C-alpha positions as CSV (number, residue, x, y, z in Angstrom):
1,M,158.4,-39.5,-25.8
2,A,157.9,-35.8,-25.0
3,P,154.3,-34.5,-25.1
4,S,154.0,-30.7,-25.4
5,L,153.3,-28.8,-22.2
6,D,151.5,-26.1,-24.1
7,D,147.9,-26.3,-23.2
8,N,147.0,-24.5,-26.4
9,N,148.7,-27.1,-28.6
10,N,146.5,-30.1,-29.3
11,N,149.4,-32.0,-30.8
12,N,151.5,-34.1,-28.5
13,N,154.8,-34.1,-30.5
14,N,156.6,-37.2,-29.6
15,K,160.2,-38.0,-30.3
16,I,160.5,-41.7,-31.0
17,I,163.3,-43.7,-32.6
18,E,163.2,-44.2,-36.3
19,D,162.4,-47.9,-36.0
20,E,159.1,-47.1,-34.4
21,M,158.0,-44.8,-37.2
22,T,157.3,-47.8,-39.4
23,H,154.9,-49.1,-36.9
24,L,152.7,-46.0,-36.7
25,K,149.8,-46.6,-39.1
26,S,148.4,-43.1,-39.4
27,R,147.7,-39.9,-37.5
28,V,144.0,-40.8,-37.3
29,T,144.4,-44.3,-35.8
30,V,147.9,-44.3,-34.4
31,E,149.1,-47.7,-33.3
32,N,152.4,-49.0,-32.3
33,V,151.9,-52.6,-33.6
34,K,155.2,-53.8,-32.3
35,Y,155.1,-52.7,-28.7
36,L,151.4,-52.0,-28.1
37,P,149.4,-54.1,-30.6
38,G,145.7,-53.5,-30.5
39,I,146.0,-50.3,-28.5
40,K,144.9,-47.1,-30.3
41,L,146.8,-43.9,-29.3
42,G,145.1,-40.5,-29.3
43,K,144.4,-38.6,-32.5
44,N,146.6,-35.8,-31.2
45,V,149.7,-37.9,-31.2
46,V,152.2,-36.9,-33.9
47,A,155.4,-38.8,-34.4
48,N,158.6,-36.9,-34.9
49,P,161.6,-39.2,-35.7
50,D,164.1,-36.4,-36.3
51,L,166.0,-35.4,-33.2
52,E,167.0,-31.9,-34.5
53,N,163.4,-31.2,-35.4
54,A,162.2,-32.4,-32.0
55,E,164.7,-30.1,-30.3
56,K,163.2,-27.2,-32.3
57,L,159.9,-27.7,-30.5
58,G,161.4,-25.9,-27.5
59,V,159.9,-28.3,-25.0
60,D,161.6,-28.4,-21.6
61,C,162.3,-32.2,-21.3
62,C,162.6,-34.3,-18.2
63,V,163.1,-38.0,-17.7
64,L,160.2,-40.4,-17.1
65,M,161.0,-43.9,-15.8
66,G,159.3,-46.4,-13.5
67,A,157.8,-49.8,-12.8
68,N,155.4,-49.6,-15.7
69,I,155.2,-52.2,-18.4
70,A,153.6,-50.6,-21.4
71,N,150.9,-53.1,-22.2
72,E,149.7,-53.0,-18.6
73,I,149.5,-49.2,-18.6
74,A,147.6,-49.3,-21.9
75,L,145.0,-51.6,-20.2
76,E,144.8,-49.1,-17.4
77,K,146.2,-51.3,-14.7
78,F,147.5,-49.4,-11.7
79,S,151.2,-48.5,-11.9
80,E,153.7,-45.7,-10.9
81,A,156.4,-43.6,-12.6
82,T,159.0,-41.1,-11.6
83,V,159.8,-37.8,-13.4
84,G,163.4,-36.7,-13.0
85,Y,164.0,-33.0,-13.4
86,R,167.1,-30.9,-13.1
87,K,166.3,-27.5,-11.7
88,N,162.8,-26.3,-12.7
89,K,160.3,-27.9,-10.2
90,E,157.5,-26.0,-11.8
91,I,158.1,-27.7,-15.2
92,A,158.4,-31.1,-13.4
93,E,155.0,-30.5,-11.7
94,K,153.5,-29.8,-15.2
95,W,154.8,-33.1,-16.4
96,V,153.3,-34.8,-13.4
97,Q,150.0,-33.1,-14.1
98,L,150.2,-34.2,-17.7
99,F,150.9,-37.9,-17.1
100,N,149.2,-38.5,-13.8
101,T,145.9,-40.4,-13.8
102,S,143.8,-42.5,-11.5
103,Y,145.7,-45.6,-12.6
104,F,149.1,-44.1,-13.3
105,M,150.6,-42.3,-10.3
106,V,153.5,-40.0,-11.1
107,S,155.9,-38.3,-8.7
108,A,158.9,-35.9,-9.4
109,I,162.4,-36.0,-8.0
110,Q,165.3,-33.6,-8.7
111,D,167.7,-36.1,-10.1
112,V,167.8,-36.5,-13.9
113,E,170.9,-38.6,-14.0
114,G,169.8,-41.0,-11.2
115,V,166.4,-41.6,-12.8
116,E,167.8,-42.2,-16.2
117,L,170.5,-44.6,-15.0
118,C,168.1,-46.6,-13.0
119,G,166.0,-47.1,-16.1
120,T,169.1,-48.2,-18.0
121,L,171.0,-50.4,-15.5
122,K,168.0,-52.4,-14.3
123,N,168.0,-54.2,-17.7
124,V,171.4,-55.6,-16.9
125,V,170.2,-57.0,-13.6
126,A,167.2,-58.4,-15.4
127,I,169.5,-60.4,-17.6
128,A,171.1,-61.9,-14.5
129,A,167.7,-62.7,-13.0
130,G,166.8,-64.4,-16.3
131,F,169.9,-66.6,-16.0
132,V,168.8,-67.6,-12.5
133,D,165.3,-68.5,-13.8
134,G,166.7,-70.5,-16.7
135,L,168.9,-72.5,-14.3
136,E,166.0,-73.0,-11.9
137,M,167.9,-71.8,-8.9
138,G,164.9,-70.5,-7.0
139,N,163.6,-67.4,-5.4
140,N,166.3,-67.0,-2.8
141,T,169.0,-66.9,-5.4
142,K,167.0,-64.5,-7.5
143,A,166.4,-62.2,-4.6
144,A,170.1,-62.2,-3.8
145,I,171.0,-61.3,-7.4
146,M,168.5,-58.5,-7.4
147,R,169.9,-57.1,-4.2
148,I,173.5,-57.3,-5.5
149,G,172.3,-55.7,-8.7
150,L,170.7,-52.8,-6.9
151,R,173.8,-52.2,-5.0
152,E,175.9,-52.1,-8.1
153,M,173.3,-49.8,-9.8
154,K,173.6,-47.4,-7.0
155,A,177.4,-47.5,-6.8
156,F,177.9,-47.2,-10.5
157,S,175.5,-44.3,-10.8
158,K,177.1,-42.3,-7.9
159,L,180.6,-42.9,-9.3
160,L,179.7,-41.5,-12.7
161,F,177.5,-38.7,-11.2
162,P,178.2,-37.9,-7.6
163,S,175.0,-35.8,-7.6
164,V,172.8,-38.9,-7.8
165,K,170.6,-39.1,-4.7
166,D,170.3,-42.3,-2.6
167,T,166.6,-41.7,-2.3
168,T,166.2,-42.1,-6.1
169,F,166.7,-45.8,-5.7
170,F,163.6,-46.1,-3.5
171,E,161.4,-44.4,-6.1
172,S,159.4,-46.2,-8.7
173,C,162.3,-45.7,-11.2
174,G,164.6,-47.6,-8.8
175,V,163.8,-50.7,-6.8
176,A,160.2,-50.9,-8.1
177,D,161.3,-50.9,-11.7
178,L,164.1,-53.3,-10.9
179,I,161.6,-55.8,-9.4
180,T,159.1,-55.5,-12.3
181,T,161.8,-56.0,-14.9
182,C,163.3,-59.0,-13.0
183,L,159.9,-60.6,-12.7
184,G,158.8,-60.1,-16.3
185,G,159.9,-58.3,-19.4
186,R,161.8,-59.3,-22.5
187,N,165.3,-59.1,-21.0
188,R,164.5,-61.6,-18.3
189,K,162.6,-63.8,-20.8
190,C,165.4,-64.0,-23.3
191,A,168.1,-64.5,-20.6
192,E,166.1,-67.4,-19.2
193,A,166.0,-69.1,-22.7
194,F,169.7,-68.4,-23.1
195,A,170.5,-70.2,-19.8
196,R,168.2,-73.1,-20.5
197,N,170.1,-73.7,-23.8
198,G,173.4,-73.5,-21.9
199,G,174.4,-70.4,-23.7
200,K,174.5,-72.3,-27.0
201,R,172.0,-70.0,-28.8
202,S,173.0,-66.4,-29.2
203,F,170.9,-63.5,-27.9
204,D,170.5,-62.2,-31.5
205,E,168.9,-65.5,-32.4
206,L,166.6,-65.6,-29.3
207,E,165.6,-62.0,-29.8
208,A,164.6,-62.6,-33.4
209,E,162.6,-65.7,-32.4
210,M,160.9,-64.6,-29.2
211,L,160.4,-60.9,-29.4
212,Q,158.6,-60.4,-32.7
213,G,160.7,-57.4,-33.7
214,Q,161.1,-55.9,-30.2
215,K,164.6,-55.2,-29.1
216,L,166.6,-56.2,-26.0
217,Q,168.3,-53.5,-24.0
218,G,170.1,-55.5,-21.3
219,V,172.7,-57.2,-23.5
220,S,173.8,-54.0,-25.3
221,T,173.8,-52.0,-22.0
222,A,175.9,-54.7,-20.3
223,K,178.4,-54.4,-23.1
224,E,178.6,-50.6,-22.7
225,V,178.8,-50.8,-19.0
226,Y,181.6,-53.3,-19.2
227,E,183.5,-51.1,-21.6
228,V,183.3,-48.2,-19.1
229,L,184.3,-50.4,-16.2
230,S,187.2,-51.8,-18.1
231,H,188.4,-48.4,-19.3
232,R,188.3,-47.0,-15.8
233,G,189.7,-50.0,-14.0
234,W,186.5,-50.7,-12.1
235,L,185.8,-54.3,-13.2
236,E,186.6,-55.8,-9.8
237,L,184.2,-53.3,-8.1
238,Y,181.2,-54.6,-10.2
239,P,181.4,-58.4,-10.4
240,L,177.7,-58.8,-11.3
241,F,177.8,-56.3,-14.1
242,S,181.0,-57.8,-15.4
243,T,179.8,-61.4,-15.1
244,V,176.6,-60.6,-17.0
245,H,178.5,-59.3,-20.0
246,E,181.0,-62.2,-20.0
247,I,178.2,-64.7,-20.0
248,C,176.4,-62.9,-22.8
249,I,179.4,-63.1,-25.1
250,G,180.1,-66.7,-24.2
251,R,183.3,-66.1,-22.2
252,R,181.7,-67.7,-19.1
253,P,178.8,-70.2,-18.7
254,P,175.4,-69.1,-17.3
255,T,176.2,-70.9,-14.0
256,A,178.9,-68.3,-13.4
257,I,176.2,-65.9,-12.3
258,V,176.1,-67.5,-8.8
259,E,179.8,-68.0,-8.2
260,F,179.8,-66.0,-5.0
261,S,183.5,-65.5,-4.7
262,E,183.1,-63.6,-8.0
263,L,180.2,-61.5,-6.6
264,T,182.2,-60.1,-3.7
265,P,183.8,-56.7,-4.7
266,K,187.4,-56.3,-3.8
267,I,186.7,-52.9,-2.5
268,P,183.5,-51.9,-0.6
269,L,180.9,-50.2,-2.8
270,I,179.3,-47.0,-1.9
């Protein structure tokens, strides 16, 4: 979503995906009944589902990611977020000013790609964490999987975009968001159910049954990451990412997530 930075414009024009439009009841009492049921958004929220029209708004956009589960923010529980900006620090500071509250602490970092990739790749690691939970392997195993996952997140990001900063992974968008997503969230939840069923029920089936119309990100992201790794000949460098996808499609059993010989990259990661 991209609220306008123009102080004279009372409408926060938000670019949201078409699917979400059907869940906005009206401009007067705006509510996303799928992801934030029971939470009324402000009267100044206007949904704009058309990307081309959203671009015509002329809003200088940044990236907002972090350890902030939506329903907890809506209930004003303390959390953090990271704004990733490219060049204009002044614009980033305006975004911080716009979003920052007493219960939602926002900081800015000059690393759009790093912030965005952290928010994407953490969902793949959360799938792995869910497998561990479903197999009841304990906290030591889960911590190890999270560490390995963070290592692969960092290495993959820096190989794709050498400009990505190491410090980004210590921001809310990095390790904090990874922890939150691996402890809770729909990706971990569905992956746990997948493992408990021995991989015999598909993620599509579990998603439809458990998420009430919400969508998983981790499974589709794992597939896309796997395609990139395969195309570039990097599969052996990212055994956790590779294994997650192979488990998701039924090529390997959920127990493969802790085959440590498979989790040792052939070449040291960055």
